[in-house]
N, C-alpha and C positions, 0 to 999 in steps of 0.2 A: 940720369947716374944712377939715382934708386928707381925708377922705370924700368931700366934696362937688366938693376940685377934679378931685382922681383921678377921680371922677366924667363932669367938665368933660370933663378931657382925652378921658378915652375918646371921648365924644359927638363931639367934634373930631377924632380922629382917623377916626371912622368917615366923618363928613360931607366930609372930605376925598378917603374911598377912595373912596366915592359919587360925586363931583364928578371923580375922576380917568378912573373908569369912565365916566361919562358923556359926559367931552370923547373920551373914547379910542375910545367903539363908533362916530361917523360916519366915522374916518381909518380903522378893520380895515372898514368896507362898503363906501368906496368902492376899498378893496385887493382885499375878497375881491372886486367886481364886475370889476375891472379881470383878474386872476388867472381868470375863470370864463370870460371872453369869450375871453382866450388860449386854454383850455383848449378851449373850444367851437370854436375853429377849426381846434383840433387835430387834437380826434375827427372833426369832418367830413373835414379832408385826408387822417386816417388811414385813414378809410373807403372815399374815392374812392380812396386809392392800394389799399385792399384787392382792391376789385370790380375796378378796372384791371388787377390782379397777377393775378386768375385769368384773364383774356381774355389774358394772356400767357404764363402756364402752362401753357393749351389749345394757343398757337402750338408752345410746347416742346414739348408734348407730340403734336402733328402735328408738326413737323418729324421727332424720335425715330422717329416711325412710320416717315416716309420712308426714313431713313435703314434700321429693319430691314424693309423690305419690297424695300430695295435688297440688303441683304446682312440675312440674315436669321439672324448668327452671335453669338456669347454677349456680346461687348462692347455689341454695337447693342440686342440684346435687352435686355440689363440697365442702360441706358439711359433705353431704352422703360420700363423698370420704374419707373423713378426717376422721371423724370418725371410718370408716373400716379399712383404714391405721395404726389408731392408735388401733385398736384389734389385728390387724393382727401382729402390732412390737411387742403386751404385749406378746400377745403366744406365738411369738419368744423368747421373755425374759426370759421366764417361762421357755420354754423345752431347755435352751442355760445355763440358770444359774444353778452351782452347789448347789443351797437351795432348790429350786423350783422342779428342773428336777425329782428329785426321790419322790416327792409329786406326780404328775403326772402321771406317770410312772409307780404306787401303782394298782394293781388288780382294787380296787373300782372305779379308777378315770379312767383308761384305755380307755372305753368305755365312757364317755362325752367328755372327751378329744381328744379323735378321730373323734366325732361327730365335735368338735368345729374346728380340723383340715380340715376335709373335707370340712366342709363348707368354710372355707376360700378358700383352695386350690378352691373350683368349680367356685368360683365368683370375683377372684382376673383378670382373663381375661377379664371380664364385669363391673368392676373399671376402669380397665388402655382403657376399647376403648372408642368410642365417647359418648357425651353427646345420643346422638339419640338413641345406643345402649341399654346404660345404663336406659335411663327412657323405654326403650321395656321391661328390662331386670327387674322393680323394686320387681314386682313379688316373683321372684326367691329369690331376697335379703330379702324382707321382710317376707316371709310365713313362717322361718324356726325358727327368731330370739325368738320367743315365748320357744320354746323349748327348744334352744341354753341357755334362760336365766336358764332356769329350770336345766338345764344340770351345768351350771356354780356356783350356789347355791349350788347343793350336791357336785362339788368338794370344794367350799369353807366350806362348815361344816364338810367335811371329813380331811381336812387341818389341821382345827381348833383341833378335839378328835388329831391327829396325832401331833399336834407341843403341846398339853398337855400332852400326852404318851413323848413324844420326850424329854420334858423339863424335867420331873421327872428321866429317865435314863440319861440324860447328868448330872445333878445333882449328882446323883451318883457316873457315870465315871469316872466326874470331881475331885472328891475328892480322889479318887484311884490313878490317872495322877498325881494330886500335890504331895502323898505322895510317889507316887515313884521317882519323880521330884526331892523331896529331897535329897531320896538316892542315886539318879543317881547325882545329884550335891558335895555329899559328895565325890561320888568317884570318880567325876571331878576335886575334888578341891586337891585329892590325889595323880589324875594323874597329875597334874601338880607341883605339888613339885617333882615327879620325874623325870618329862621334867625339870624340868629346873634345876637338877643334871644333869641331861643326855646334858642340853645344856652347863652347864660348859666346860663338857671333849670336847664336838664339838668346842667350840670357842679354848680350848688349839690346837686342830686337826688341825683348819682352821688355825688358825694361822701360824703355822707347816707350812701348804701345800701354804699360802699366799706366802710364804718365798722362796719356791721351786719354785709357778710360778714367784716370782719377777726378781729369778736367770734365767729361762727361757727366760724371756723378753730380760732380758739384753744378751743372745744370740741370739735370732729373731733378736734383732735391731743389733748387728753387722752384723750378716749376711747381713742383708737387706742392713746394709750401706755399706760393704764390697763387694756384687755380683758381678761379672762382667757383669752380666745380667742384664737385666732392669726388676725391680720387680715396678708393678702398681698395688695398691689398690682400688676398686671401690666399690661401695655401689651396689644394687639392677638396681638401672636406671641407670647405667656406669657413676656413677659421681666420680670424683678421688678424693678421700681422702688421699692416699699415693706415694709419688713418689719419688724410691731411688734415690741415687747420677747417678750411670749409668746410669737409664731412663732421667735423666737431660743432660749426654754427648752424649746421640746416640740420642736425640731428641731436645737438643738443648737449652732448657727449662725448665727454671726453676722449682723447687716443688713449691712457689710461686705463678708461673704464672700457675700451671697443674692444682693444688685443687681447685675443685669447678670445672671444667670443664667438657663436658663429652668426655669422653673419644673416644668413638667412629665420633666422628663429628671431634676432633680437633688431632686425630695421625693415624687415619686411612685414606689415601688420596681417597678413594670412598664414606669416609662420610657413616653416618647413614644408607642410604638408600640404598646404594649398594649393589651387589652382595657379597661380602664379608662382611660385616657387617650384612646381612639379614641372611646367613649362620650361622656365630656368634651368631646371637639370638636365630634361630630356636637350635643351638647345647646348646646351657646354658638353654632353655626351655625343652628339651629331660629329660623325668622323669625320662625312666628307667636307665639313667644314672647319676642321678643328681649330684651325689658326686664327681664322677670317672674322674680326670683332661682328658683333650684333646688335641690335638695338628691342627696348623692350619699355614696353612704359608699364608700370605696378603702383603697385598701393603702400607709401614707404610708415615707418611710422618714427617720431620722436620719441624722443627721454619721457616725454612727457602724456605719451599716449596717444598723441595728434597725429591725425592721417594727413597725408598730403598724397596726391600724384606727384611721381618723380619718372625720369626718363634715366633709362640705366642703359650704358653703352660698355659691352664685355668683351674682352678678350682675353684669353687663356696663353699660353708657353708651358712646353714638353708634355711631360706623357698626363695619361689620365689620372695617373696614382701619385705621380710628383708633379714639380715647377709653380708657377702661381699663376691666378686670375687677379686681373686688375680690371675694376670698375669705377666708371666714370657715371657719377650720380646727378641732375638738372632738377630743381623743383621747378615742375610745370604747371602750378595753380597758375597761376596770371595764364596760360597761353589756357589753361581749361577755361576758366571764367570767360576768356574771350571768343571762343569756340561753342561754349553755352551762349554766350549772348546772340552770337551770329546763330545759331540753331535756333535759338527764340524768336530770332527777328524772322527768320525763313516761316518758321512755323505761322505766326499769325501772320505774316502775307500768304503763304498758301488758304490758312483758315477764313483769311476775308474773301480769297478768289473764291473758293469752294461754298463761301456761305452768299458770294454774290451769285453762285450760278444755281444753288440749293432754291433762292428765293427768287431768281427768272425763270428757273421749271417748274413752283409751286405756281407761284402767279399765270404764267402761262397755261398751265392745266385748267386751275382754278376758274380763269378768265373762260377758255376755250369749252367748257362743259356749258355754261349757263350762255354761250352766242351759237355752240352749236342747236341746243334747245328754240334758240331765239329766232334763226334762221330757219330750220323745222319746222316750226308755229306760222310763221309767215307764207313758207311757202305753201303750207295746207288750208290759210287765209286766202292766197290768191287764188284757188280755187274754188271759194264759194261765191255768193252773189254779190259783188262790189261798184261799188257807184267808180263813174270815171275817176275821179279827183281820190276815192280811196283808194284804187290801182294806182296811180301815179305815186301817191303818200306812199303806198306800200313796196313799190319799185326802188323811191329813194331808202327806203329803211330797209330793203334786201339787200341794195349796191352799198349800201355804206355797213352792214354786217357782214358783209362778204371784205369789203375791204378789211375790218377789222380782225374779223377774223384770219383773215390771210398775214396783216402785221404778227398778231398772237401765235400765227403757224409757223410763220418765219424765223421769229425769235426764239419759240424751241427746238425748230429744224437746227440751229447751233450746235445746237451742245450731242443732238444726232448723228449730226454731219461729222463731227468730231471724234463721234464713238464709234462709224464707220469704217473712217480711216484707214484705208491700207486693206481693207478685207474688201473679199470678194464679193459678187454681186450674188445676195442672197435670194434674187428671184428672175434667174436666165432662164427665157422660155423663147422659144422662134417668135420670130414677128415680122411685119412686112415693114420696113423703113421707110419706103417713100410713104405709105398708106399713113405711116406715122407720123411724120412731115405735114404731110395736107390738114390729117387732123389737127395739127398745133399753128397751123395755119389759120383755118375755118376758126380755128377759136379764138383766133385775134384780128379776124375782119370787119366784125363792126367796130371796132376802136380805130382801127387805121382807117376806114374809109369815112369816121369821121371827123380826121385831122387832114384826109386829102390825100392820103398813102396808098400807095398800090403792096400789092403781096405778088410774090412771084418763088418759082423753086424753079431748078437746074440742075441738070445731071449732066457735067462734062462730059463724064467716061462710059456712060448709061446708067440705068438702075441699078443700083446694088442691090433688090431683090430681099430676097426672106435673109434675116440674119438671125444670130442666138445671142440674149443678151437682156437685160434689166429692162423692162420697154417702160416702166414707171420713172424709174429716175430717171431715163431719159429724157420722156414726156415735162418731167419736172423742170431739167436743166433748158431744153428747147423753149417753154413758155416763157422761162425767164428770160432768156435772151432774145427771144422775137417782141416780148412784149417790153422790154427794155429799148429794142428800136424804136417800137413804133411811138412810146412818148417821145421821142430825141429825138425825132423826124419828123418836120411836117412842110406836105404837096412832094412828096420824095418816094422813093422807091426802097421795100425791104426784100431782099432777095435769099433763098436759103439752098444753098449747093451740096450735094453729097455724092462722096467717090472715094472708092474702096482706094487705099494705096501701094504702090508695091512695096513687096518685101515679105520680111516674116511681120509674124505677128498678128496677122489677121486686121490691119488698123484700118477704119474708117473715118476719114474727117469731114466733118458738117459743117458748113462755115455759113454764118450770119449777117450779111452786109447789109448796111444800110448807106443812105444817101444824107444824114442829118448832120449837127453842127458837130461834130468829132471831140476828140479827146486829145488832150495837151499831153504831150509825151510826158512831164512831170508827173504826172494824174494817173499814167494807165498803170505803173506798179502800184498806187492808192486803192482800185477800184474794186479789186477782188479781197481788201480788208472790209473786216464786220463794222457794220456803225459807220462807211465811209458815201456821203452824199456827195456830191460836185455841187457848188453855186453855178451855172451857165444859165443860158440864156430862157434855158425852160425851166427852169429849177424850180420858181414860185409854182407852177401848174403842174408840175409831177411830185408827187409825194414819194414818202418809201422809206423802211426803218434804215437801207444800204447793207440787207444784209442777202439779198437776192444773189447780185454773182460771188459773194464769199460764201456761201450754200451750193450753189451749182458749181464751183472749184471744187469743193470739198468732194460733193459728190463723183464727180469726173475723176477725182485720184483715186476715191474709192472702189469704181468699177475698173481700176487699172489704166485708167487714161489721164489728161490732161486738158485743162482751158486757158486761151490766153488771146491778146486783144493786140490789133495793129489798127492806130489812128491818127488822122492831121487834121488840128481843128480848122472848120468849114470844108472839111471834104467827106463824112461821112469818116463809117468806121465798120471795122472788119475783125470779129470774136470769131475764133476755130477751136473746136472740140473734135480732139485725137481718141477714140475708145478702139478695144479690142473686141470688135464683134466679128464673130468666124459665120462663114454662112453655112444655114440651116439647110434643113431638106426640103422637100418638096410638099411635106405633110402640112396640114392646115395648122396653119398657125395659129396661136392663142391672143385673142384679143387683147391688148393692154388697157390696165385697170381705167376708168376715168376718175374724173377728180371728185364725183359722187363718190364712188364705192369707197376712194381713196379715204374718205371719213368717213365712211361707214353708214351713207344712202343709198341705198341700193337702188332707187329708181323715185319718179315720182310721186308715187304714192307710199313708198315705203317696202316695197315688196319684188320679187324674181318672178319672171313666169312661173306658173306651177301649174299640172298637168289640170285639165278641164275637166268637170263634171259636177251635178248637181249639190248645192248645199246641204247638208246634213246634220240632225243632229244625232249628237256621239257623247257617250258616258265613257269618259278615260278614267278608268281605274287603276291608281298608280299609287305605290306608299311614298315614291321616291321624288323630293320635291324640284329637283334638278330636272328630272326625266317627265315632273307633271309638266313643266314650264316650258321645256323643250319642244313635246308633243303639241302643247295647246297652241304655242306660237306657229309650228307647222302647219297645223289644220285651221288655224282662223286665218289664217296667210291665204288657203283655200276655199277660203266665205264659207266653212264649217262652223255651226255653233257650238260649243262645247261646255261638258258638265264636268265639273271635278268630283273624286270620292278616292279617299286617302288611304283606304283599306280595303278587305271583303266585307267588312260590316255594312261601314256605308253606303258602297256600292251597292248592294242589294237593297238597302232604304232607298238610292234615290231610283232604281229599276223597279220598284214599288209606287214610285211618285206619278210617274210620267213613261210616256213611249219614247223611247229611243230608236234612232234608223242603224245607230250601231253600236255596241260595249265593245269598247279596249281594254280586256284583260289581263292586269299582270299576274305571273301566277306566284312568287314567292313574296308574302308581304306576313306581316303581323296580324292577331287576334285571328283573322278570315282570309288563309288562301284564294288564288285565285280560282285552283279547279275546285273547292268547296262553296266561294262564290257562285259559281257556275250552274252548278247541281240548283244553290237556293234559288234563284232567278227562275230557270227552268221551271223549277216544282212550284213556284209561289202562286203559277196562274196570275200575275198582275199583269198591266198593260206593256212590258218589257218582256215578256215569258217566250215570245218567239224571234226578239229580236235577233241579228246577225253578232253573234261574239266571237270578237278575234284575240287570241292567246296573245302576251306578250309576254318574252321571254329573254335572258342572256342565251341561253342556249338551250336546245332542243334537239334531244336524240331522239329517232328513231321509236323508241320505246314511251316515251312521255308524252310524243305526237302522239302517240294511240288514246293513250290515259286522255290527253285534252278532250279528244272528239269522242272519246265515250263520255266524257263529263257531260259534252251536248257544245263542244267550242266547235266552230266550222273550219277554222284556218290557224295557222299559227305564224306569226311575224318575229324574227328574230333580230335581236337588240345588238348591236347599233341599226339604228334605219334610220334612211335621210328621209328629205321633207319627201322627195318626188318617189321616191318607193312608196314612203306611206299614203299619198294620196293618190297614186296608182291602184294600192289595195285597198284605197277606200271607195273608189271612184269603179272598183269590178274590172279593173285595166289588167291583172294577174298580180299572185303574191308568188313572189322569191324564198324561197326556204333554207338555205344555206345550211347545209351540213356544219357544224362548228370545227375550224380545222385550225389547229395551233400553227403560228407563223414561224417561218425556218428561225432559227439564231442569227441568221445574217439580217433577219425583219428590222427594218427601225422602230423605236421605243415610238416615235410618233407619226401616223399616216398625218401628214401634212396637208393630202389634199383630200382626207373624210374631212378634217379640222376647219379648212379653207371654205367647203361648201356648207358647214355647219354655220361658219359664221358670216358668211353671204347672205344665209335667209334669216337668221337671228340679229343681224347688226351687230358690229363693234362691238357697243356699251355693255350689252347683255351679255356676247360672248364674253367678256372680260371678268363681268360678275357671277359666270357660272364656271367659268374658269378657276376663280378664286373659291368658289364655294367644294368645286370639286377637291381640291386641295385639301381644304379644311375635314371634307370628312374625309378625303383619304387616310390623310395624318390619324384621324381618331379609331378608322376601321383597323389600320396596320396596327398601331397601340395594343387595342382587344385582342387581334390575332394572335400578336406574339405572348399577351401575359393569361391567354385560354388554354385549355387541356383538351389536347384532341379526340379524347375520346369522354370525358365528362358533359364539357360543353360543346361539342359534336355538331349537334341542330344551331344551336346558335351559332357556331364559327361559320357552319352553311349556308346559311342565310345574309350573313355580314358578306361573304367571299359575293353571292347571288347576285345582290344590291350594288354593289360596289363596280363587279364584270358589267351588268346592266348600264347603269352610269356613267362608266369611265370610257364604253367601246363607243358609246357616242359621240365623245371629242377625238377620236382616233386611235386610242390606246390601246393597239392589239396587242403589245406582247405581254402588258399590265393585266387584258381580258383572258388572255388564252392562261396564263399563270392561273389565274383566281378561279376561273374552270375546273382547271384540273386538280385544284385545290380543291373544290367545294367536290369532284365528282371523287376524290379522295376519301372526304367527311362523311357523304353519303355511303359508299361504300363500303363502313368501317376499318379502311386500311388505315391503321392510328401511323406506320410505319412511311408510307409514302406521303400522306398528309403533312407530318411532321416536316417531311425532307421538302416538299412544295411552301409550309407556312416559312423554312427559314434559306428559302429564295425567295420568296415577296420582299420581303426588304433591299435587297439590290434592287430588283425591278421597279421598285417603288422611288426610290432616290433618281434614277436614270429617268425615270416617267416624270419625276416633282420635277426637277429641274427641267425637263424639256417647257412642259404647262408654263412652268414660268416663265421661261422665258418669250412664250409666245402672250402671257400675261402682261407682261412689262412690252413686249411692243404694241400690243394693245391700246397700255396706255401712251405710249409715246406716240404714237401715228394718230 
């Protein structure tokens, strides 16, 4: 019953309120109508006053003009400016006002208003200018004022008519509007009644939702209080608002102390301006993932100043200026320690592996160097007179040395094959595949015959012919495969097949098939691993390191191919090698390097074939130690006797002591250059006064060659000069002195053909030593060139360029040599600008050359 009466009271109140509003609406409408009429009249009167005031201001401007015209002085001009500005402001007010703008935009007013606006715009600059300009332009301001006054009067009369018509129209529309307002008000009141009912229902629903939110808040409070991770709530500025118990424990800071402080300044080790704090601020400001949580690791700081690593997960809600930021902080000190322990263990393992690899490489090199000396010495001793027993012992020693050297080389090749894996062949050239296979079979023929094996070759699809590839690596792989087949076969047959496979890729398959003991299927995957040797029937008789197949597979894959095997115990084995070997042209193939050449031994007597000619006694005058060594080796390889002199003074002294068949005279030398030395020898009347003298120079222009001839030299040899060209010149078979030509920009930094030819003539150990010496000399020369003054030190710098050009050119450094020659020419011509520019280019050229030389030096060290 109570509830019923309560409901009735509520309904009654609602009805009373509705009746009150319904009765009040007509009164309000009448009041609004009366006020709108008054306002309408006020707007009309105000509009007419504004338009008429514009005419008044034109009149006042006209009066000010007349006074300024009569007395063009400062006060009168200022008064003229004031009324011009008043008129300008009035017109601006008219066109910006919602009441006046439609009036002046009407067609009957547009022309007059346009004339008024044009007048004002045309005279603004004159009004704002100096007094003298304004005084001079008074007629421009005053002449149109009469017409403007008439135009403004027309606008005023038009406005009066418009306002009258508009007032009648407004009164009619206002009545209609008020009627509609009454209807709308009634409907609005009905809607209010309905809204009240709806709000009542919403209230009950909101009350239920509030209860649910209270329960959710209780649960969140429990989570906040009991979380093991620190939970820190801040506002958008980073000020701490909530600090849970876990945060108090982790940071050693109570919630009361933390609340109100800046989280970045108080809890971050780096503070607000550190890199981590800046990264955090940037992440929070990222609009792309505004509400997505993100994780960051930072260095946090406890209340006692202790810094510890922490993982922070942050999410934000709201806008940049409002809302909250919630951060979950976890101490990850233990995890960091575990990661550090793992990294340390990994580093120790890697260091151990590197130490083992370095030790293996160093020991291999250290053992290989004396072994090469021993084997070479034994080879020379075999050519001397030995008894039969001595020759037998020497053969045993030679065989043992070769085996030991092969083991050392195999160990060293492991690291080299790893480094080369995945790289293209570096020595690709045309060669005859069948000829290479025949050579490999011939190499193993003696050992095969000793155990009753027959060697054969087959071409299932016909000869493959000329191909392009790395013959040296292919030879190494085939010798290993054929050698293994011979070792594990007795009284059987070893067959090598080669055929080109159909399809893309220019693939050639080479198969080595034997009738030996075979390999278990379980062992096939192991035989290509380093240091794996199988305990088979012949295992005690066949030694080895177990590296051959591992190296062979790595070399095959480095060449873009693969190597694998198929076998059955007791039925023999088949090893197949697939390589991309594109067909080559019919040009003469380059023969593959022999095994002796691969380790730096050119032939049985240590030299390559040279041009024939009678031995001569030669005086070599050269200040550069590298050039002296190279030229001496070249000449001695041709059977000539060489006497050295380090400069012109020493050369003259040697020429006075003995008669020489030929003198090779360097041009640029300290103390006494080659030209002066030649003149001194010719004038001395000594035993070598009439000896042939050839000039040696890094570059010889026609004018310089004329000077050489005038000094008494017979010919000029341009550095760098190869052994064949040098020996031909010595033998009188022709002298070629090419003009120095700078290489094109696309020319290689290092001419590998020239360098390879030099290595073949002097041997790998000597070449390696000389390349290292050239690198050291180049470093010193570049430092001096960069530190020198192109004007004061020009002679010294030119000498440095000349010496380095002559030395480096022998090694195929075409680009460096050309740059040095250009620099020397600029220094000789006293062209400081060009010389300075050339010297500035030298470091880049030298760095590229040095890198290429270092690679060649390392290659010679590894090979």
